[in-house]
N, C-alpha and C positions, 0 to 999 in steps of 0.2 A: 749344767753340763758336770759329768763326772770328773775326780781329781786325775784317773787316769787318762781320759780325755784330753784334760786341760794340759797334761803333759805330754801328748802325743804329738809327734811334728808330722804335718801334712804335706803332702806334694802341693805344685800349683794346679794341677788339673783337678785334684780332690777339693781344693779350696773353692776352685771355679764351679765345678758341680753342685760342691753344697750351696753357693751363694743362690745359683740357678735354681735350684729345687725350692729355696725360700723364695723366690721371687715369683716362680710360676704360678704361686697361690693367688698372685693379685691380678684381677680381671678387672678390666675398666676402660672408659670412652675417654679420647683425649682430642682436645681441639687444637689445630695450628694450621701452619701454612707451609705446603709443600715445598720442599727445596731436595739438592742435590739429587735429584730423580734420576736412577739408572734401571733402564727396563732390559730383562733377560727372556729367553722364552719360556723357563718353569719359574722364574721368581724375579722381584724387583726389590731394589733398595731405594730409600729415601728418606729423609728425615722431617719431622714435625718441629718448626722454628716458631719463635716469637722473638720480642723484641731482645731478650736478655737471656735465653736458654734455646737448647735444641735437643730432641730426642730421636736416636735413630733406630730405623722400622724396616722390617722386612715382613715379604709375603710370599708364599709358597703356593704351588699348585694351582687348582681353579681358581681360589680367592685372586692371584696374581693375575691372571687372563683375564677375569672379568674386569679387574681393576686399571689394567695396562692403558685400554683404549680411552678411560675418564680422566685419569690423572694428568695434571701438567703444572709446570712449575709455577708457583706462585698461588696455586688454587688454595683456599681455606675449606679444611675439610675436617670431618668426625672419622676418628678411628677407633676400632674397637678390637682388644686384644690382651694377651698375656704378658707381664714383665718377664725378662729372661736374661740370660750372660751367655755369649758365644765363649763355650769353653776353651777353644782351641786357643783364642787370643785375649781372652778375659774381657772382652767389650759388651757394656752394658746396650741392651735394645729392647723392643718391643716386638713381639710377634704378632703380627695385625693378621686379624680373621675377617674383617669387613671393614670397608670404608665408603663413607658418603659423605658429598659436597654439603658445606655448614649453610646455615639458613639464609644469611646475607646474601651471598653469589647466587642459591637456586632462586630466592626472591627477585632478584635483580633480572635474572634471565627470563623469569616469569612476566615480570612487569614489562620487558621491551617487547617479547612474544605476543602478550595481549595488547600491547599498544599498536604494533603494526595491524594486527588483526581488525582491531575496532577503527583504526584509521582507513584502513581499505573500505571498509564499510561505510564511510563518511560521517561517523559520529563527532569528529573533532573539526568539522569544515567550519570556516569562518563565516560562510554563508547563513548558517543555522543559528548563529548567535543572536540573540534578541536584545534590543536596546533596553537599558536600565530606565525605571520611570525618573523624572527630574526632582519630583515632591513626592515621596511616597509617605502615605498616610498610616499604614501599617507594615509593621517589619516582621517576618516569621525569622526565628533563630533557631537552629538546629545544632545542639552541642552537650556536651556533658556539663552537668550541673556542679560537679565538684571541681572543675579544672578551672584556669585563670582565664581560658578563652571568653566565657560567660560572661566574666565581670568586665573584661577589656571593651567587649563589643557593647554592652550596655552603657558603660561609663561613656565612650567616645560617640555613642548615638545621641545620647541625652546632652552632652555638651555641645554637639555640632550643631542638632536639629531637634530640640526639645519639644515640639509640638508633634511629633511622630508618636505612636505605640508600638510596642514591642512585646510579642508571642512568642514565648520559649518552650520549645520541647525538648526535655531531656532525654539522651539517648547515651547508649554504651559508644566509645568512639575507638575501643581496642578489645581484640579479641575476638572468638567464631562469632557471637551473638552481635557485635556490632553492626553486621551487613544488613542484619535483618531489622534493627532497629531504625537506622537509617532511612532505608527503603520506607518502613511503614511512616515515619515522621513526614517525609517529602509526599506520599500519599495521602497523609491525614491533612496536610495543610491546601492539597489541591483538591480535596474532596469535600472537607467539611470546614475548614478555615482559609477561606480566600484572603490572602494577602498581596500587597504590590510586588513584594522582592522577598526573596527568600536567601537567608546567610548561612552556610554550612561550615562551620567552624572547628577547629582544634589546633591545640598546642603543638610544639615539635616533637620528633622521637626518630628513632630509628626507621629502617624501611619496614620492618618487621611490625614496629607500633603503628606505622601507618598502611599496613596491609589494607585495611577495610576500605581504603579510600581509593585503592588500586583494583578493586574487583569488577568484573564484567557486571554483575547485577546494580551497583551504585550508580556506575557509569550510564547505563540504559535509563535508571531511574530518574536520574537529574535530564537527561535527553526529553523523557517522555513527560515531563513536568509542564504543564502550561503557565506556571508563574516562573519569571527569570530568576535565576539561581547565582549567586556570588558565592565563591570559594574562599576562606581564609586557613588553609591546612598547614601545619608546621611554620617553619621560617624561610628566610630568604632563600635558601640554595634548594629547598624541598620543594619536589614537584611530583604530583601524582595524578592519576588519569582523571581522578574527579575535576581537576584543574584544567585539564584539555577541555573536558566536556562543558563545563560550566560556561554559562554567558558572559562571566567575567571573573579573573584569576587575581587574587589579592596575594600576597607574599605572607600575609600574618593576618589574625583576628581583628587587630586594630586597622590595617588596611582594608579590610574587607567593610568594617564598618564606616570608614572614610569614603569608599566606594559607594555605598547603600546610601547615603544622605549626604544632602550639600550642607556647607557651613552657614550658619546664621548669619555671620560676621559678613561673609561672602556675597549673602543674599542682599543683607541692607544695604552693601557697599554697590551690590549693582541696581538695586532699588534708587539710591540716590542718584546713579549714574543716568539711569534709565528716565527719571524725574526731571533733571537738569535739560537732558536731551529733548525729552518732549517739550519741557516750558520754551526751550529755546526754538523748538519747530512752530510751536504754537505762536509766539510771537511773530518768527518771520512770515506766517501765512496770514496774521493779521495785518502786518506791514504791506503785504501784496494786496492783500482784499481794500485796504484802505486806500491805497495808491489807485486800484481798479476805480473803486467808489469816484475819487477825486477826478479821475479822466472820464470818467462818464458823464459827472455832473458838470463837467468845463465843455461837455459838447452843446452844440443850439439845439438839437431836437429835444434834450432834457431842460434847457433853459426856457425855450420857448415852444409849447406844445401846439399852438396853432398852425404850425408849419406842417406837421403831420398831419393833423385833422384834415387843414384847408384840402390839402393834396388829396386826401381819402375822399372828402366831401365833391371834389371836383371829378375823380374818377367814377365815383358813384353816379352822379349826373350823367356823364357820359355814357356809362352802361345802361342808365335807365333810358336814354333818349334812343340809342340803339335798340336795345329791345323791345321799344314801342312801335319803332319803326319798320322792323321786322315783323312784328305780329302784323301789323296794319298790311303789309306787304303779302304775306301768308294767305290773310283772310281775304284781300281782293283776289288772288289766283284761284282760290276754291270756290269763291262766290262765280268769278268766271265760268270755272268747271262744270257748277250745277246748272248755270244757265244754258250753257251749251249742251248738257245733257237733257234739260227740258225742252228745249227746242226740238231735237231730235226725236224725243218720244211724243212731241205734238203731232210730227207728221204720220204717225200710227197710233191713232187712237184706240182703234179697235182691238188690235193686235196687244196694246198695252192693257186694255181694261181686261182682256180675256187671259192675259199672263199669269195672275195669283191663282185663277181656277184650274189651267191646265197642270200648273205646277202640283197644285193641291190632288188631283185627281190622279197623276204620275205618281205621287208619294203614296197614295191609297194602294194604287195598285202594285207597287213595287214591295208595299208591306204586305199584302195577302199573300205575293206570290213567296215571300220570304217565310212568311210564317207555314206556308204549306209545305215548303222544301224542308222546313225545321221537322216538323211533325213526322215527314217522311224518315229523315234522318234518325228520329227517335224511334220509329218502330223497325227500322231495316234491319239493326242487329238481331233481334228476335226474328224475324224471317229467314235471315240468313245461318243463324242457329239452327233452326227446324228443318231446313234443307241441308244442313250438313250432317246434321243427327239422322236424317234420313237416309242420306247417301251412305254413312259409313255403316247403318245397320244393315243396308243391302249389300255392302260390300262384305262384311263380316259373315253374313249367312252364305252369299257365294263361297267365298273363302274357306269356310268352316267344310261346307260339301267336299270342294274339291280335296281336303285336307285328310277328311273320313276316308275318302275312295282312295286316295294314294297310301294311307296307312293300311286299308283290307289288302291293296295290292303286296305292299311291303311284307304285310304278314305272310301272305301266301307264300312268295318268294323265300321268306329268311329261312335259313336252315334252323333255326329254334323252333318253327312250327314242325319240322320233319321230327325234330327230337321229341317234341310233345307226343308223338305216334308211335314212341316206342325205339327209333333209332337214338346211335350214338356215334359221337365223332372221336376218334382216335389219332393221338398226335405224339411224336416222341416228347422226352421229357425237356421242357425249356424251350420247344418250337411251338410254331403256330400253324405250320402246314399239316393239312389232314393227311393220312396214310390211307393209300387205296390199293396197296398191293403187300402182302405178308411178305415178300421179299426186301421190302423196304426196312426191315428189322430182324435182329437176330436173337437166337435164345439169352434170356437173363437181361436183355435191355429192358430200361423202364420206358413205361407207356401211360400217359394221360388219356383217360376216357371221360369226356363230357357226356353228361344225361340230359335231360330236360331240367331236373332239378339237381344240381350238384355236380362233382367230378369224383372219378375213381383214379386212384394211383396203384397202378398194375406192374407185374413183372411179368416179361415172358417166358413160359414155361416150354411151350412148343409152339410150331407154326404148322400152318397145312395149307401147302404152295396148291395154286390152281392155274389151269391153262400152262402148262409146262411142255406138254406133248413129249414125243420119245425119248428117252434118257434122263427125264426129269427125276426129281427126289419122289414125287407122287402126283398123281393128277386125279381130276374128277372128271 
């Protein structure tokens, strides 16, 4: 500044305009929370606040009209504009040209919108949750190889259940590429590396950091997995859509490891408990069996076997006697029946002697009659077919003659036969009724003329009337 300018005395307005001109060169983005919001038809005032400071802001014209329905108290926004001074009051402020919601609030709204959509589709239903294997042999781990989550899961699984194996697939768990990496890892385990259970783990972070686990693609990949999925994403308060879709949700990667495998100490304690229970049960069963054997051994039947054998021999002897008596009675009755039949037949010796021969003659006659009837039945279809063929030929010949006669008569009466002799049939255009009188048409009217072969489409240029009598146009 020159000496003359330094000695110059400025007015308040000039100082404010000078400061405003210097600040107008500063264009920047500012993030803060909306407060003191006042909305007017053509402009609006608000402040961007944080814990220790506040920045007055103003918006004019179209920018104000677009922002007024969106802005509300407490919203965290990003504002873009120029710094300046209100010359009249000397008030420092920012002239905002564009405002948009900050990332955290926008992501949270998108989170709830997508959660409602996927919940309506039933992807979070408890009925879809699959049980975790009690004693897995191979565990798949999808996480970042650079974070603490992979170390926490491996250490806790190895400590709790050292007999299982862990297959680790390293992926990116933050950023735009993380979604594709996570989906690819889940598909790889399902397709090429079958495991008993799958752990999807990540350390804590902001809502923006956890965004890959709140995407629709990852949720559908988890629900489409044929392997049960355990999620251990973030810390205790963190909740992602992947947690809602998983078969089991753990609050941390360590919790996911503890949910995937049982504790060796708990297994040993359970085995000892079951061994004690089984031993007690076997002792009780042996005691009961020994008591039952003692009771059976004390019974007379087992002390003296002849009691049962003597009774059985007695029943066998009684049955044998009854059987012999019944057979003798049956034989006696049959013998009496045979002797009675012999006596009856002895009264008719001739008929009795001739009976076999007569039966044989009758059988021979019936056999011959049957053979003759069978041969006739075998030849009958041929005869019937020949007769039917002859009748059909005669009927067709007679019908063909009648048909030819009728066709010749029909041809003689057909108008087409008349046309073949040089005559024609004239009809109005579009009608089928033949014209018989020239008075039925007028000059200029279209007429169709059918010949023996083809048609003529004509127009009446003139007509000649016939049979008009006195006073007509013309007459013959």
